[in-house]
N, C-alpha and C positions, 0 to 999 in steps of 0.2 A: 408566577407562571409566565412563560415566554409567549410572545405574540406570534401568530402564524406569519410565515414569510409572505411578502408581497410578490406579485408576479415579476416585478423588476428584480427583486433580490434572487428569486429562483433563476432568472435568466443570467444574472451575474455569476451565481454559483455554478450553473451549468457550463458557462463559458470557462470558468476556472477549472472545472473537471475535464472538459474537452482539451484544454491546453496542456494540462498535466498528463492526460492520456497520450497525447501526441509526443510529448517530451519523453515519456517512459518507453513508448514504442521505439523511438530512436535509440535510447540508451540500451534497451534490451537487444535490439538488432546489432548495435555496435559491440556490445559485450560478447554476444554469441560469436560474432565474426572474429573478435580478438581471441576468444577461447579456441576457435577452430584453427586459427593461425598459429597459436602457441601450444603445441602439443605437450603432453606430459613429459616426454623425454627432454624437451627444451627447458622445462621448469627444473628438472632434476639436474641438468647439466651433463657433462661427459663423465664425471666421477660418480660412480654408483655405490655410495655407501649409505648406511641407514639414516644418517643425518640429512643427506641430500634428498633422499626419498621422503623423509618426514616433512621437509620444507616444501617439496613439490606437492605432497598430499595437502598440506595446509593451504598453499596458494590456490590449488585447484578447488578445495572446499570453500574458500572465501569467494572465489569467482562464482561458483554455483549458488552459494548462499545469497550473494548480491542479486543474481538473476531471479532466484526464488522470491525474494522480498519484493522485487519490482513486479513480478508476475502477480503476486498476492495483492499488491496495490492496484494493479490494473483490474483485477477481478472486483475489488471494492469499488473502483470508479465505475465500472460497467454496471454494477448493482445499483449504485447511486443514480446513474443516468436512467436506468430502468424505472426506479422509483419516481423520478421526475416525469417520465412518460406516463406513468400510471397515476400521477397526482398524489403519491404517498410520500414524497420527499419532504424532509424537514420535520417529521414526526417520530417520536420515540417508539421503537418497536415493542417496548414493554408497557408503557402507560398511554401511548398514543397522543401525548401532549406535545405541543410544538417544541422543537429544539431551538435554543437561543441562536440568533443569527451570528453572534460573535463566535460561538463554538463552530458553527458550520463554515464560517469564513476561515477559521484556523484549521479545521478538519472537515472538509466538505463531504467526506464519505461517512461521517458519523451516523450511527443508527440508533443511538441512545442519548437521552438528555444527560446532563452532568451527574445528576443524582443516581440514575440507574447505571451509568458507565462506571462510576466509583464503586457501586455495589458489585457490579460484574467483575471488576478488577480485584476486589477483595476476595471474591469467591473462585476465581479462575487464574491459575498460574499462566504466565506468558500472554496475558490479555492485552498487552500494549501493541500488538501487531496491527498493521493498517486495516486489515479486514475485520478486526474485532472492535474497532472504535465506534 
């Protein structure tokens, strides 16, 4: 069984979460600006055949997918910061036991201990997304 986080460890992880949140804000803002500047027609080029349109669709989907993942990570960060404010951070949402500090340092948005995360991933497809850790 893991030990509960010390106040110092909570502050360290909170700082890590805040720094990541600021980084993601900048990345999302920059990516949305790039997407706005680079219209679909620019991606497809001046030749409009089905191959060019397919490439443009793929590039557009990749850009939106990146932003979607970043937004999901932002939501997970906000939820973790809320748990810190409420004094619930660092405890497994399933068993309420402390989550190991090494796991939280690697994945500060984690909501489950390793045992319950592994069980969750076995039972849920696509469970490796940031908001599900």
